Structure formats: structure tokens, C-alpha cells
Backbone bond lengths (Angstrom), bond angles and torsions (degrees), N, CA, C in turn:
res aa  C-N    CA-C-N  psi(-1)  N-CA   C-N-CA  omega(-1)  CA-C   N-CA-C  phi
1 M - - - 1.457 - - 1.515 110.62 -
2 R 1.303 116.27 129.63 1.469 121.62 177.86 1.546 108.98 -96.08
3 I 1.326 115.10 124.11 1.450 121.42 -175.99 1.529 108.90 -115.68
4 G 1.347 116.24 131.85 1.406 122.38 179.39 1.524 113.13 -114.52
5 V 1.336 114.92 146.93 1.470 121.05 179.73 1.519 108.72 -114.17
6 I 1.345 115.34 128.54 1.461 122.07 -179.15 1.513 107.39 -124.01
7 V 1.325 117.67 128.93 1.469 121.97 178.40 1.500 109.04 -128.35
8 D 1.351 116.67 162.16 1.454 118.64 170.76 1.532 110.75 -89.74
9 S 1.300 115.36 173.26 1.453 118.42 -171.31 1.527 114.53 -74.50
10 A 1.323 117.49 -0.45 1.449 120.16 171.71 1.522 113.05 -75.60
11 C 1.315 116.25 -11.51 1.448 123.39 -178.65 1.544 109.82 -78.54
12 D 1.318 117.90 115.38 1.475 121.82 -178.38 1.518 110.25 -99.19
13 L 1.323 114.66 113.86 1.472 123.14 174.78 1.515 108.44 -144.88
14 P 1.325 118.66 151.78 1.446 118.42 176.04 1.537 112.32 -54.85
15 H 1.308 115.01 139.17 1.480 119.01 -177.27 1.526 110.69 -58.52
16 D 1.304 116.64 -39.15 1.481 118.01 -178.60 1.506 111.28 -65.16
17 F 1.328 118.62 -32.91 1.477 122.06 176.60 1.516 109.83 -66.08
18 I 1.334 115.96 -46.02 1.444 120.49 178.65 1.512 111.94 -59.73
19 K 1.324 114.99 -45.01 1.472 118.79 -177.97 1.546 110.65 -68.08
20 Q 1.337 116.61 -43.88 1.483 120.29 -178.47 1.507 111.54 -59.64
21 H 1.311 118.65 -38.13 1.459 121.23 -176.43 1.504 114.10 -97.33
22 G 1.306 117.82 3.53 1.456 120.67 176.48 1.528 114.64 63.80
23 I 1.311 117.08 35.09 1.459 122.34 178.18 1.538 108.64 -74.94
24 H 1.299 116.83 130.15 1.465 123.10 -180.00 1.533 110.95 -91.33
25 I 1.349 115.11 144.94 1.479 120.88 -176.48 1.511 110.51 -112.17
26 L 1.335 118.57 132.35 1.448 123.13 168.11 1.528 107.34 -94.63
27 P 1.313 119.47 108.71 1.456 121.95 -172.58 1.533 112.71 -68.35
28 V 1.339 116.80 154.87 1.439 124.31 170.71 1.510 106.45 -116.50
29 T 1.363 116.19 137.95 1.469 120.35 179.47 1.549 108.93 -107.34
30 F 1.326 114.23 136.79 1.469 119.89 179.83 1.550 109.20 -122.22
31 S 1.323 113.78 148.95 1.466 119.10 173.75 1.532 106.25 -121.72
32 I 1.345 116.74 119.65 1.460 122.58 -178.16 1.487 108.47 -126.69
33 D 1.342 116.51 113.59 1.476 120.80 179.78 1.520 112.57 50.51
34 G 1.340 116.23 43.16 1.457 120.25 176.69 1.506 113.32 84.89
35 Q 1.326 120.00 -7.32 1.439 122.86 179.79 1.553 108.91 -98.59
36 T 1.314 116.57 138.04 1.451 121.03 -179.05 1.531 109.55 -103.90
37 V 1.317 115.22 131.81 1.487 121.89 179.20 1.529 108.02 -126.12
38 V 1.320 116.05 126.52 1.451 120.90 175.33 1.525 109.65 -105.42
39 D 1.330 116.58 117.74 1.469 120.59 -177.93 1.534 108.48 -93.33
40 D 1.350 114.14 97.91 1.458 119.09 176.64 1.544 111.27 -111.61
41 H 1.341 114.65 19.29 1.498 123.53 178.55 1.515 112.00 69.46
42 S 1.318 117.76 18.45 1.463 119.85 173.52 1.500 108.64 -67.09
43 P 1.374 117.34 125.87 1.464 118.96 178.71 1.532 113.57 -59.28
44 E 1.339 115.43 -33.72 1.457 119.34 179.90 1.520 112.42 -66.82
45 K 1.363 114.69 -44.54 1.445 118.34 178.41 1.543 111.92 -64.89
46 T 1.323 115.77 -37.80 1.451 119.79 -179.44 1.540 110.79 -65.94
47 R 1.330 116.51 -42.89 1.478 119.73 178.08 1.558 110.35 -64.22
48 T 1.330 116.01 -43.22 1.441 118.68 179.33 1.513 112.42 -62.63
49 F 1.325 116.96 -39.94 1.467 121.77 178.74 1.524 109.96 -61.81
50 H 1.314 118.29 -48.41 1.472 120.00 -179.15 1.531 111.12 -64.25
51 A 1.343 116.69 -38.70 1.483 119.45 -176.14 1.525 111.78 -75.12
52 S 1.303 118.00 -23.27 1.471 122.62 -175.00 1.514 114.43 -74.09
53 G 1.351 116.26 -21.15 1.453 118.64 -174.88 1.517 113.88 88.48
54 M 1.309 116.80 -2.42 1.494 121.79 -179.06 1.532 112.45 -63.28
55 A 1.357 114.65 -28.57 1.461 119.19 -176.75 1.551 110.95 -57.94
56 A 1.322 116.63 -36.50 1.460 119.02 -177.45 1.531 111.91 -67.12
57 R 1.333 115.70 -20.15 1.503 119.73 179.83 1.548 111.15 -101.88
58 G 1.318 115.51 8.42 1.470 118.64 -175.27 1.494 117.23 -66.75
59 H 1.386 116.65 -19.81 1.442 118.78 -177.80 1.508 112.07 -62.86
60 S 1.343 118.26 -21.24 1.471 121.28 179.91 1.517 112.74 -96.94
61 A 1.322 117.30 6.73 1.480 121.04 -174.11 1.534 111.88 -68.48
62 D 1.332 114.12 140.62 1.461 120.55 169.33 1.524 106.21 -91.94
63 T 1.324 115.96 134.21 1.481 120.91 -177.61 1.483 110.88 -111.10
64 Q 1.354 114.18 145.25 1.458 119.84 178.06 1.544 108.14 -136.72
65 P 1.345 118.18 98.80 1.452 119.98 -179.86 1.550 109.58 -69.72
66 F 1.321 115.71 165.19 1.446 122.40 176.92 1.522 108.23 -54.05
67 S 1.311 117.79 128.74 1.451 121.96 -175.73 1.544 110.87 -79.31
68 T 1.334 115.05 168.52 1.465 120.18 176.62 1.534 110.52 -55.67
69 E 1.311 115.71 -43.68 1.474 119.40 -176.64 1.513 111.01 -70.02
70 Q 1.340 117.47 -37.84 1.468 119.70 178.71 1.511 109.48 -67.21
71 I 1.290 120.02 -38.50 1.470 122.35 178.48 1.531 109.02 -65.00
72 R 1.292 116.34 -44.47 1.511 120.93 177.40 1.481 110.33 -57.06
73 E 1.348 118.26 -48.57 1.471 121.87 -177.80 1.515 111.26 -62.75
74 L 1.300 116.86 -44.28 1.482 120.30 178.53 1.489 111.59 -60.02
75 F 1.317 117.94 -45.00 1.459 120.23 -177.72 1.545 110.50 -66.34
76 L 1.288 117.16 -44.66 1.471 119.18 -176.32 1.536 110.43 -68.84
77 K 1.333 117.08 -28.99 1.449 120.69 -177.78 1.537 112.53 -85.59
78 E 1.330 117.55 -37.70 1.495 119.43 -170.90 1.526 115.45 -123.41
79 I 1.322 118.45 -27.97 1.485 120.15 -169.43 1.538 111.75 -92.79
80 V 1.326 117.63 -51.10 1.477 120.23 -173.61 1.498 113.56 -64.40
81 T 1.342 117.17 -24.29 1.447 120.74 179.41 1.510 113.10 -90.13
82 Q 1.335 118.52 -7.56 1.442 121.94 -179.56 1.544 112.75 -108.58
83 Y 1.315 117.17 -30.19 1.458 121.09 -170.05 1.537 111.63 -125.18
84 D 1.304 115.26 157.28 1.446 122.76 174.28 1.503 112.00 -94.29
85 F 1.327 115.25 -28.83 1.462 121.69 179.93 1.525 108.15 -144.01
86 A 1.302 117.48 133.58 1.454 123.32 -178.48 1.502 111.35 -121.70
87 L 1.316 118.38 136.07 1.432 124.81 177.35 1.529 107.72 -112.23
88 V 1.321 118.58 117.89 1.425 123.99 176.69 1.507 109.13 -101.98
89 Q 1.289 119.44 119.14 1.451 124.17 -175.35 1.524 107.65 -118.08
90 T 1.343 114.70 120.33 1.488 119.28 -175.04 1.504 113.12 -114.56
91 I 1.311 113.49 161.03 1.470 119.63 169.60 1.527 109.20 -55.86
92 T 1.308 117.19 153.56 1.461 120.72 178.12 1.511 111.58 -46.30
93 R 1.297 116.76 134.29 1.454 120.58 -177.15 1.514 113.45 -63.23
94 A 1.317 116.25 -16.40 1.500 119.80 178.08 1.523 110.43 -69.55
95 R 1.337 119.27 -15.76 1.465 121.26 -175.01 1.533 113.40 -114.53
96 S 1.315 117.45 -8.81 1.467 117.63 -174.98 1.543 110.52 -156.55
97 Q 1.335 113.42 157.76 1.464 122.82 178.44 1.522 110.88 -85.28
98 I 1.315 119.42 -6.52 1.456 120.68 -166.73 1.540 111.32 -69.14
99 Y 1.328 119.09 -28.64 1.482 118.59 175.94 1.510 109.99 -63.34
100 A 1.327 115.66 -47.24 1.488 119.76 179.28 1.475 111.05 -62.19
101 N 1.343 118.40 -39.82 1.458 120.79 178.93 1.532 111.81 -62.96
102 A 1.333 116.38 -42.29 1.466 120.11 -179.67 1.524 110.60 -66.80
103 E 1.326 116.67 -39.36 1.459 120.66 177.28 1.541 110.86 -59.19
104 Q 1.355 115.12 -45.88 1.453 118.81 -179.89 1.525 112.68 -67.41
105 A 1.344 116.45 -35.87 1.451 118.59 178.51 1.510 112.73 -68.36
106 M 1.324 116.32 -30.71 1.472 121.07 -174.75 1.539 111.54 -58.16
107 S 1.321 117.72 -43.05 1.480 119.39 -178.19 1.508 110.99 -61.79
108 R 1.330 117.96 -39.28 1.437 120.02 -179.17 1.569 110.83 -73.79
109 I 1.323 115.89 -38.95 1.447 119.02 178.55 1.529 111.35 -59.17
110 L 1.310 114.68 -45.35 1.503 119.15 -176.86 1.525 114.09 -69.80
111 T 1.327 117.75 -15.49 1.472 120.50 175.46 1.511 112.35 -98.55
112 E 1.321 119.58 -10.22 1.451 122.37 -174.35 1.538 115.61 -115.68
113 Y 1.313 116.80 -8.47 1.515 118.88 -168.07 1.513 113.47 -76.55
114 R 1.329 119.55 -26.31 1.495 120.99 -166.39 1.522 113.24 -55.65
115 P 1.372 120.95 -51.62 1.455 119.11 -179.28 1.527 114.24 -58.65
116 L 1.308 115.65 -38.70 1.472 120.01 -179.78 1.517 110.96 -68.32
117 R 1.287 116.13 -39.94 1.476 121.78 -179.92 1.528 109.13 -65.90
118 A 1.317 115.99 -44.49 1.464 120.88 179.48 1.526 111.14 -63.08
119 A 1.318 118.20 -41.50 1.453 122.22 -179.03 1.548 110.15 -65.27
120 A 1.302 116.60 -26.81 1.489 120.34 179.59 1.482 110.63 -87.36
121 G 1.315 118.68 -1.89 1.469 121.58 177.02 1.515 115.81 79.90
122 R 1.357 115.93 17.98 1.458 117.97 178.28 1.518 109.33 -96.67
123 E 1.319 114.15 132.09 1.472 121.04 -177.58 1.516 110.18 -96.23
124 G 1.328 115.10 156.64 1.454 120.82 176.44 1.516 111.37 85.45
125 P 1.336 115.63 169.06 1.470 121.46 -177.63 1.540 112.73 -78.93
126 F 1.298 113.66 161.75 1.464 122.02 173.66 1.521 107.30 -110.77
127 S 1.329 116.28 141.73 1.483 120.98 174.71 1.493 109.67 -139.32
128 M 1.323 115.71 163.67 1.458 120.21 -177.67 1.523 109.56 -154.30
129 R 1.309 114.87 162.48 1.464 121.63 178.91 1.511 107.56 -143.88
130 V 1.336 115.82 137.88 1.467 121.04 175.60 1.538 108.17 -106.67
131 I 1.341 114.48 127.43 1.473 121.21 -175.70 1.513 108.81 -118.52
132 D 1.332 114.79 126.33 1.471 120.42 169.57 1.513 106.98 -81.04
133 S 1.304 116.77 112.22 1.477 119.39 -175.85 1.519 111.97 -65.41
134 G 1.322 117.55 -20.32 1.467 120.33 -177.19 1.524 113.04 72.63
135 T 1.314 116.68 7.34 1.463 121.27 -173.90 1.507 109.83 -148.71
136 F 1.306 117.67 -167.18 1.477 121.21 178.95 1.499 110.98 -157.78
137 F 1.356 115.31 164.92 1.429 124.42 172.38 1.550 112.90 56.12
138 A 1.316 117.90 -113.58 1.484 118.20 179.80 1.513 111.50 -62.31
139 G 1.308 118.15 -34.84 1.491 121.08 178.06 1.487 112.21 -63.93
140 Q 1.335 116.52 -41.06 1.459 120.10 176.69 1.521 109.85 -65.19
141 G 1.309 115.06 -40.12 1.466 118.70 178.10 1.501 112.67 -59.09
142 L 1.324 115.22 -42.11 1.464 121.65 178.71 1.543 109.88 -61.03
143 L 1.304 118.07 -45.05 1.464 120.59 -179.62 1.531 109.88 -62.14
144 A 1.333 118.45 -43.55 1.456 121.04 -178.77 1.532 110.03 -66.38
145 A 1.302 117.40 -43.44 1.489 120.37 179.20 1.487 111.40 -62.75
146 H 1.332 116.81 -43.63 1.460 119.58 -179.84 1.554 111.62 -65.35
147 T 1.334 113.84 -36.96 1.476 118.42 176.16 1.514 111.33 -59.45
148 Q 1.334 115.71 -45.79 1.466 118.27 178.37 1.561 110.63 -61.82
149 H 1.282 115.86 -37.63 1.476 120.29 177.54 1.507 111.12 -58.71
150 L 1.328 117.01 -45.48 1.476 120.88 -179.72 1.535 111.06 -67.86
151 I 1.344 116.18 -40.39 1.476 118.99 178.53 1.515 109.85 -59.23
152 E 1.350 115.15 -46.34 1.482 118.57 -177.28 1.516 113.59 -69.23
153 K 1.358 115.34 -19.41 1.466 119.56 173.78 1.516 111.33 -79.00
154 G 1.334 116.62 -9.79 1.464 120.22 179.66 1.519 114.53 88.54
155 V 1.303 117.69 17.18 1.477 121.78 179.17 1.546 108.35 -64.19
156 G 1.326 117.73 128.01 1.450 122.85 -177.17 1.522 112.27 -71.40
157 K 1.357 115.01 169.90 1.472 120.32 -173.81 1.536 112.35 -59.29
158 A 1.309 118.08 -52.00 1.457 120.37 -177.00 1.511 111.60 -59.89
159 E 1.348 116.75 -47.77 1.453 120.89 -179.69 1.539 111.43 -66.16
160 L 1.317 113.69 -36.82 1.482 118.20 177.82 1.515 110.86 -60.50
161 R 1.293 118.46 -44.55 1.456 121.77 177.90 1.503 110.90 -61.64
162 N 1.331 117.49 -42.27 1.450 120.04 -178.78 1.529 111.63 -66.48
163 Q 1.338 114.22 -44.53 1.476 117.76 -177.06 1.539 111.00 -66.25
164 L 1.304 117.49 -39.89 1.467 119.70 -179.62 1.513 112.02 -69.65
165 S 1.311 117.00 -35.76 1.468 120.76 176.51 1.506 109.93 -59.82
166 D 1.282 117.44 -39.78 1.479 121.26 177.94 1.518 112.14 -75.42
167 F 1.343 114.68 -38.14 1.485 120.87 -174.86 1.527 111.39 -61.10
168 T 1.348 116.72 -39.80 1.461 120.26 -176.22 1.536 111.22 -60.13
169 N 1.336 117.36 -25.83 1.459 121.74 -179.73 1.511 112.25 -73.65
170 H 1.362 116.67 -13.59 1.454 120.01 -174.89 1.509 113.44 -111.39
171 I 1.333 117.40 8.76 1.470 120.65 176.99 1.503 109.29 -81.31
172 H 1.319 116.23 121.46 1.467 122.81 179.82 1.541 107.57 -116.99
173 G 1.295 116.02 134.99 1.454 120.50 -176.52 1.521 113.82 -129.06
174 C 1.333 115.65 147.25 1.476 123.47 174.30 1.524 108.61 -117.87
175 L 1.295 116.78 147.38 1.436 122.82 177.13 1.520 110.40 -139.57
176 V 1.334 117.68 131.60 1.440 122.28 172.32 1.511 108.71 -120.16
177 P 1.331 118.37 107.75 1.452 121.19 179.65 1.513 110.34 -78.15
178 R 1.325 115.50 147.77 1.483 119.76 177.81 1.532 111.80 -93.64
179 D 1.297 115.61 -44.23 1.454 122.56 -175.79 1.532 109.89 -106.67
180 L 1.306 118.58 100.85 1.468 121.75 -174.69 1.542 112.18 -67.38
181 S 1.326 115.54 -37.09 1.462 117.10 179.79 1.507 111.88 -66.85
182 Y 1.339 116.43 -33.00 1.467 120.78 176.68 1.538 110.45 -62.04
183 V 1.306 115.85 -48.26 1.466 119.45 -179.66 1.494 111.87 -58.53
184 R 1.327 116.06 -44.27 1.480 118.41 179.88 1.502 111.81 -64.45
185 E 1.325 117.43 -43.35 1.459 120.66 -177.20 1.508 111.38 -69.01
186 R 1.324 118.40 -40.48 1.475 120.65 177.14 1.539 109.39 -62.72
187 G 1.306 116.06 -43.47 1.464 118.83 -179.40 1.537 111.38 -65.88
188 R 1.306 117.11 -39.00 1.482 120.31 179.03 1.523 111.07 -62.53
189 Q 1.319 117.08 -41.58 1.434 120.74 -177.25 1.521 111.54 -72.97
190 R 1.315 118.31 -35.29 1.421 120.95 -176.54 1.537 113.30 -88.55
191 G 1.344 115.82 -22.49 1.464 120.11 -177.05 1.517 111.28 69.25
192 D 1.313 117.80 32.76 1.477 120.10 177.30 1.498 111.12 -60.57
193 K 1.338 116.62 135.35 1.465 121.01 178.95 1.520 112.89 -68.53
194 S 1.328 115.78 -25.09 1.428 120.11 -177.34 1.549 113.17 -80.29
195 V 1.289 116.47 -9.26 1.472 119.41 -173.55 1.521 115.55 -83.49
196 P 1.340 121.47 -39.81 1.459 119.01 -172.67 1.513 115.70 -51.63
197 A 1.316 120.27 -44.07 1.459 121.26 -179.30 1.529 109.52 -65.59
198 L 1.333 117.28 -39.61 1.447 119.62 178.22 1.500 109.95 -67.47
199 A 1.305 119.19 -42.50 1.483 123.21 180.00 1.511 110.14 -61.56
200 A 1.322 115.67 -42.46 1.492 118.80 177.73 1.499 112.41 -60.97
201 F 1.325 115.21 -41.18 1.454 120.11 -179.88 1.529 110.02 -64.85
202 L 1.313 115.61 -46.57 1.451 119.89 -177.22 1.537 112.52 -65.73
203 S 1.335 115.38 -36.65 1.445 118.91 -176.24 1.538 111.50 -63.68
204 K 1.336 117.14 -23.92 1.460 120.91 179.90 1.547 112.09 -84.96
205 A 1.283 115.99 -14.26 1.449 118.93 -174.65 1.494 110.71 -147.84
206 L 1.322 118.95 68.65 1.422 123.10 -172.58 1.545 112.93 -64.42
207 K 1.324 115.50 -21.74 1.470 117.20 -179.58 1.494 112.36 -99.49
208 I 1.321 117.32 11.18 1.474 121.53 -179.79 1.518 109.25 -114.00
209 T 1.300 115.84 134.81 1.487 121.93 179.25 1.504 109.87 -90.11
210 P 1.349 118.90 122.53 1.440 120.75 -179.69 1.528 112.05 -86.93
211 L 1.279 117.15 156.26 1.459 124.61 169.29 1.527 104.60 -112.22
212 V 1.341 115.92 116.24 1.454 120.84 179.30 1.535 108.95 -99.95
213 W 1.315 114.61 135.49 1.485 119.65 -177.06 1.532 107.93 -133.14
214 G 1.316 117.00 141.97 1.470 117.70 -178.83 1.506 112.55 -160.40
215 N 1.335 111.95 171.69 1.468 122.10 179.28 1.513 105.89 -139.88
216 R 1.366 116.74 135.23 1.449 121.75 -176.70 1.527 110.03 57.35
217 H 1.321 117.24 -133.86 1.458 121.42 -171.30 1.537 112.89 -82.61
218 E 1.315 117.84 -5.78 1.421 120.96 -172.58 1.530 113.05 -109.16
219 G 1.335 116.03 139.70 1.470 119.90 177.02 1.518 107.64 -146.78
220 K 1.341 114.83 150.67 1.485 119.23 -179.09 1.537 108.41 -154.41
221 P 1.336 115.84 153.91 1.461 120.05 175.08 1.510 109.21 -65.70
222 V 1.326 117.15 128.83 1.470 121.31 179.84 1.536 112.42 -117.99
223 A 1.337 116.79 -9.69 1.436 119.40 -179.90 1.555 107.38 -158.66
224 K 1.348 115.04 161.99 1.430 118.24 176.69 1.555 107.45 -139.68
225 A 1.315 114.94 149.73 1.477 119.94 -177.02 1.527 108.59 -136.36
226 R 1.330 112.93 163.27 1.461 119.52 -178.15 1.528 112.66 -80.45
227 S 1.343 116.41 -9.34 1.465 119.01 179.60 1.528 108.31 -153.59
228 F 1.321 115.03 165.09 1.457 121.61 176.30 1.528 110.41 -61.64
229 E 1.304 115.85 -42.07 1.475 121.05 -178.84 1.546 111.07 -63.30
230 D 1.317 115.63 -40.95 1.484 118.63 179.37 1.493 111.45 -66.62
231 A 1.353 117.01 -39.55 1.476 119.62 177.47 1.518 111.82 -65.57
232 T 1.326 115.45 -37.11 1.477 120.44 177.47 1.528 110.22 -65.55
233 R 1.328 117.27 -38.19 1.430 120.89 177.29 1.547 110.02 -62.09
234 L 1.316 117.93 -41.57 1.476 120.78 178.36 1.539 109.63 -61.39
235 M 1.349 116.61 -39.16 1.449 120.29 178.40 1.511 112.71 -64.06
236 F 1.336 116.55 -45.69 1.456 121.20 179.59 1.532 110.45 -65.25
237 D 1.342 115.92 -40.54 1.458 118.44 178.27 1.541 111.30 -61.02
238 Y 1.330 116.20 -39.01 1.457 119.08 175.59 1.518 109.64 -62.90
239 G 1.333 117.99 -42.72 1.480 120.41 177.37 1.480 112.58 -58.98
240 V 1.346 118.49 -43.12 1.448 122.75 178.73 1.542 111.09 -59.12
241 R 1.298 116.35 -46.40 1.470 120.47 -179.20 1.550 112.26 -62.84
242 R 1.335 115.62 -39.60 1.473 117.47 -178.52 1.538 110.09 -74.45
243 V 1.313 117.65 -37.18 1.470 119.95 177.85 1.525 110.08 -61.80
244 L 1.310 117.00 -45.45 1.467 121.66 -177.94 1.542 110.63 -69.18
245 A 1.311 117.02 -29.11 1.465 121.09 179.58 1.521 111.29 -76.43
246 G 1.333 116.70 -24.43 1.485 120.80 179.52 1.510 110.85 115.87
247 L 1.361 115.69 126.33 1.457 121.49 179.27 1.502 111.33 -105.76
248 L 1.317 115.87 170.33 1.466 122.97 177.66 1.543 111.59 -102.32
249 S 1.327 115.83 9.07 1.464 121.58 179.76 1.494 107.75 -149.82
250 P 1.312 118.71 149.76 1.481 120.12 176.15 1.495 114.63 -81.30
251 Y 1.331 117.39 16.81 1.480 121.54 -178.65 1.523 111.64 -127.84
252 V 1.319 115.05 148.55 1.455 125.21 161.61 1.508 106.83 -125.27
253 C 1.331 117.52 134.19 1.454 120.60 -178.91 1.512 112.31 -113.89
254 I 1.334 116.12 140.75 1.457 122.24 176.61 1.528 108.84 -130.70
255 S 1.315 115.01 135.72 1.492 121.26 174.37 1.533 107.50 -122.91
256 Y 1.358 115.67 123.74 1.460 118.98 -173.89 1.536 109.84 -127.76
257 G 1.348 115.25 138.42 1.459 121.97 -176.65 1.503 112.56 -102.98
258 M 1.317 116.49 47.27 1.491 120.48 -178.21 1.525 106.48 -146.20
259 S 1.314 116.71 178.34 1.466 119.69 179.31 1.514 110.19 -69.15
260 D 1.328 115.08 158.71 1.469 118.68 179.09 1.518 111.14 -61.29
261 A 1.337 116.98 -37.57 1.453 120.90 -179.29 1.519 110.94 -63.73
262 E 1.337 117.52 -42.96 1.457 120.25 -179.60 1.504 110.37 -68.04
263 F 1.357 116.09 -39.28 1.457 118.46 178.93 1.529 112.06 -60.17
264 E 1.325 115.70 -43.30 1.467 120.49 -176.83 1.543 111.98 -64.83
265 Q 1.337 116.97 -20.35 1.439 120.04 -178.96 1.531 114.58 -91.04
266 L 1.321 115.48 -4.30 1.478 117.91 -175.30 1.521 110.64 -64.04
267 P 1.324 117.58 136.61 1.461 121.50 179.81 1.498 112.23 -67.03
268 G 1.338 117.26 131.43 1.440 121.70 179.15 1.497 114.16 101.52
269 L 1.339 118.87 -19.56 1.457 120.82 -177.69 1.533 110.81 -64.55
270 A 1.294 115.95 -42.55 1.491 117.99 -179.76 1.505 111.48 -62.46
271 D 1.343 117.74 -35.63 1.468 119.51 177.29 1.528 111.31 -64.94
272 L 1.338 115.37 -40.82 1.478 118.84 179.93 1.529 109.39 -66.71
273 R 1.304 117.98 -39.24 1.478 120.37 177.63 1.549 110.91 -60.80
274 R 1.315 115.49 -43.80 1.493 119.42 178.36 1.504 111.86 -62.83
275 A 1.330 118.07 -40.52 1.460 121.84 179.34 1.519 110.60 -64.27
276 C 1.352 115.30 -42.63 1.461 120.28 179.16 1.519 111.28 -63.46
277 E 1.328 116.59 -42.32 1.516 119.46 177.30 1.512 110.34 -63.20
278 Q 1.300 116.20 -39.89 1.478 120.42 -179.13 1.501 111.58 -63.01
279 R 1.309 117.89 -38.04 1.453 123.16 -177.81 1.524 114.79 -97.82
280 K 1.377 114.33 7.05 1.465 120.59 -178.86 1.556 112.50 57.06
281 V 1.336 114.25 43.56 1.448 122.02 176.34 1.536 107.78 -104.94
282 T 1.327 116.56 134.48 1.449 121.62 176.96 1.505 111.21 -84.67
283 L 1.320 117.79 126.83 1.469 122.82 177.90 1.534 107.95 -96.22
284 L 1.325 116.41 113.04 1.432 121.78 179.04 1.530 109.80 -103.08
285 A 1.341 115.31 103.51 1.459 121.71 -176.59 1.518 109.31 -113.38
286 T 1.321 116.26 137.59 1.463 121.04 -177.60 1.535 111.30 -146.78
287 R 1.303 115.14 152.23 1.467 120.83 172.66 1.532 108.35 -63.53
288 A 1.310 117.86 135.98 1.477 121.07 -178.33 1.506 110.48 -59.39
289 G 1.318 116.11 138.22 1.446 121.56 -179.88 1.530 112.07 -74.49
290 I 1.293 116.78 175.53 1.477 122.15 -179.55 1.534 108.51 -63.42
291 T 1.337 118.42 -43.24 1.464 120.96 -176.59 1.498 111.22 -62.92
292 S 1.338 116.68 -49.37 1.458 119.02 -178.00 1.523 112.06 -65.14
293 T 1.330 116.69 -36.80 1.462 120.35 178.33 1.531 111.94 -63.91
294 I 1.323 116.58 -40.09 1.450 120.45 179.14 1.511 110.97 -68.05
295 H 1.317 118.78 -36.00 1.440 122.64 -178.03 1.569 112.01 -72.98
296 I 1.335 115.68 -41.28 1.464 120.25 -171.06 1.518 113.57 -111.15
297 G 1.322 116.61 -22.52 1.466 119.42 177.68 1.502 113.76 109.15
298 P 1.329 117.28 153.33 1.448 119.68 178.34 1.501 112.63 -64.00
299 G 1.366 114.50 146.99 1.436 119.06 175.56 1.500 116.83 86.97
300 C 1.347 117.12 -5.11 1.446 119.89 -177.26 1.532 111.67 -74.86
301 I 1.315 116.19 168.96 1.475 120.60 176.59 1.530 107.70 -146.41
302 G 1.328 115.56 141.51 1.457 120.72 178.66 1.505 111.66 -137.69
303 L 1.302 116.17 152.42 1.478 123.31 178.86 1.515 109.00 -132.95
304 A 1.336 116.59 142.83 1.466 120.62 178.68 1.505 107.55 -137.06
305 L 1.359 114.61 142.68 1.477 122.78 175.29 1.500 107.57 -150.33
306 A 1.297 115.38 164.35 1.486 120.85 178.22 1.531 107.46 -116.02
307 A 1.333 115.66 127.06 1.469 120.96 -176.39 1.523 108.62 -150.81
308 P 1.334 115.72 160.89 1.464 119.78 172.68 1.527 110.38 -58.04
309 P 1.336 117.96 160.66 1.457 120.20 177.93 1.505 114.17 -50.53
310 H 1.340 117.42 135.03 1.445 120.82 -178.90 1.502 108.56 -161.90
311 A 1.304 115.83 160.34 1.474 121.84 173.14 1.523 108.36 -92.04
312 F 1.310 115.97 153.89 1.479 118.92 177.47 1.511 109.14 -66.64
313 S 1.335 114.83 135.03 1.446 120.98 175.66 1.504 109.78 -156.96
């Protein structure tokens, strides 16, 4: 059985990893000050976006996720003729319409695929499942990477669905925003339910950088630091402790909205790398995509890992 993984462009993973494993992307379209940007995870587009200065104006962007019809067309053209089972993994439904769009498209795809599949010479039925990752950015990347890990281990369709359903409950993520005013403005314009608590926290300490930590659809500030670098150090220290305690996946994912050189100089990163090497965990770090940058702001950094239930420490 050939199994395909499809994610939306909020999923942050290294481009080489996406290409190597044949992960498909559902693009998101943005309109910023009259300019249209399509985030299809093209490295060239991502570099151009960051270099153009558009990221700083992203808080006012209008977003348009892949529509039900676009998802249907993509699947009938590219997916049903290549795979026997497809897993669509979306950003948390609290932040985007794309989960609902994929769910609606699924019913049409499953009633229309047979002639196209037969014409391509593929035997047997096609099936698919839409999964709300309950997370975003690095967290979504972790889910996709772990899914590929299970597929390559030969986990069958039924067991794969069961394992992933449980796995999403164990994804924990950290976020350190760089521009506090950007986060507040983006949240105000979008009306995100997750923003008010964060905005209230930030409004009391404009000169303090928060560390936000969460599981599934919920996130909250759990620490504060006198600088972005200090907050990032707290995040990496948390990662070290969880890696050494034992993870539920062989991956840790990081998404960073800065240059590679600046990222490599962040305090605590070397310690996390050593811990991962010690425990044979692969650290997947990538420049933040256009979608994640628009949602959280330029310069931010996030980390995701899968672990048994725990409190932040």
C-alpha cells in the first residue's frame, strides 16, 4: 500500500525533508497591501518574502486557504492516481478554515476518484483521512515527520490512524515572539481565541519577552525573560530536559524567523544538539515559512516535541 502525506503551508519542515519524502503542500494565499503572495513552500519565494520587508506588514494580511474545490482538483489530478491512502494534516482548526475545506472535499473525492484511478492503471480502492493537527508550524512539522517515520517502518493503515490520533495529543510546543506589537495586532485583526491571554500578559510587561508553551489547541505564557535570547535559552533548556527524559518520536522540530547565522548563535542551541545526539534524536530545524511568519511575526522561533504528559519546567 502506498501512503501519501499532504500538509498545508503552515507546516514548517526543511525543504529537503519535504522533497525527500514526497510530502505534498496545500498552499495558502496572502494579500498584503495589494500584493499577492502564494506560500507553496518554495525556498525561493520564502527567501524573497523575508528579504522584501513584507513580513513586517504581515499582521494586516488577508489569508485565503486552499478551497474545497482546489483540494478536490489537486487530489483527483495528483493524489488518487499515486496513492492508495492519503493523510491530510492541517493547522489547528482554531486558526484556519482549511480543515473544514478538506473535510468537505473528501466526500466528493471519494465518490469521483474511481475512473481516474482506473485510467492510471491503479487497482483497488482509494481512501483518505483528514487530521486536525491541533497545532501549527513546528508542531505540524513534527506530526508530518513522525508520520513519515511510521510509514517507513511499515505501519499499516488502521494502526497508522490509531497511532497518529494518539500522537497528536502528545505534541508540545514552545514559541518565543520577537515583535510583541505584531503579535497583538495580528491577534486583534483575526480575533484568535488564543490571543487574549497572551495579549493581557504582554500588555503588563512590554519590555519582557514571554515564552509561550502549549499542547493541542491551548497555549499560555509560562515564563518571561529580559531579552529574546534569554527566552530562547529557556525554550532550549526545556527541550534538553524533555529529550533526556525520553520522547515519543525520534524528531524535535524548530522553526526560526531569522538568518541561519543568527539562529546558530542562539544560546542553548548547542546544548540541545548535544542532547539530541546523545539520545539519537534528529533535530529538524528550518527557516520559518511565509505562513508562520505572517501568523506570528518576523524573528520568532518555535520548538515542538512529543512527550508524555508533563508540566512546563
